[in-house]
N, C-alpha and C positions, 0 to 999 in steps of 0.2 A: 503494498499500499503507500508505503514511504517513495520507492519506487516512483511508481505512478504519481505520486503528487510533485515530485520534482522535476517531473518531465511536463509539468502542465496541462498536458493533451494526452488522450490515450493515442492517437497515431503516433506521436512522438515518442509516446512509451514501449508500444508495440515496433517500431523500427529500431528501438534501441537493443530491444532483447533479440529482434532476429538477427542482427548485424554481431551482437554479441555470444550466443549459442544459439546460430540457426539450425541445430539438428534436435535441439527439444524445447525451442520457443511457444510452442504453440499447446504443450504439456504443461511449461511453467507456469502460463499465463490461463490456462483453460481451469487446473483443478482446484487452485485455492478459489476461484469464484466460485465455482461448485460444491468446495465446500463450505464457502459462505452461506451459499443459499439455503445449503440445506442446511448447517446451523441457526438460520433463521427460522425456519420450517418445522424445528424440532427442538429449539433450543428457548429459546424466549415464551414464557408462560403469561397468558393475559390475566386481569384480576382474578377469574374465574379458574386457574388454573390450568388452565387447556391451551396447548399449542398451536401455532398456525396449521400444522398438518391435521391436527383433529376436527380443528374448525374444517378445514377443506373436505375431509372424506366424510365428516356428518353432513355438510351442503351437499355432497353425489348423492349418497345414500336416499337423504331427505326427498330430493327432486325427484330421483332416478327411480325407475321400478323394475320389476323383472324384464320387460321388454325394453326398456329406454336404456337400462344401464350399459349397455356394449357402446351404444350410439355416443353417450355421454363421455364415456372413458374415450373412444377413440377420436373425438373431437379435442378431449384436452389434452391428449397425445400428443396432435397435431399440431396445437397450439403451442406446447412447451416444447417440442422439436423445433419452433423458430426461435427461441431463444437457449435452447441447451440440446446441440446437434450431436453429441454423443449418447450412443446406448447406456454406455455406461454411467453418464451423467445425470440420466433421465432415472438408473436404477437409484440411484443414491438419493434424489431428489423425489 
């Protein structure tokens, strides 16, 4: 995070990482971001003691029924794929 802040723009940060360690640059940038998202989903509880992951899963099960659950999860997976392109990252999140 400090490196990102010191570069001022995400593009300059990515370019710097790509020049420094070209073979592993994408992994060095991608996995800490996925870890941060996973921590946000599972770590911080609200005033009722529930995490964001619990709230999201309860929302899916309350909105969907037996016939529509697969459609909701398919749409959720497609939207998640826009932000997290890695299959392993999707599993973590």
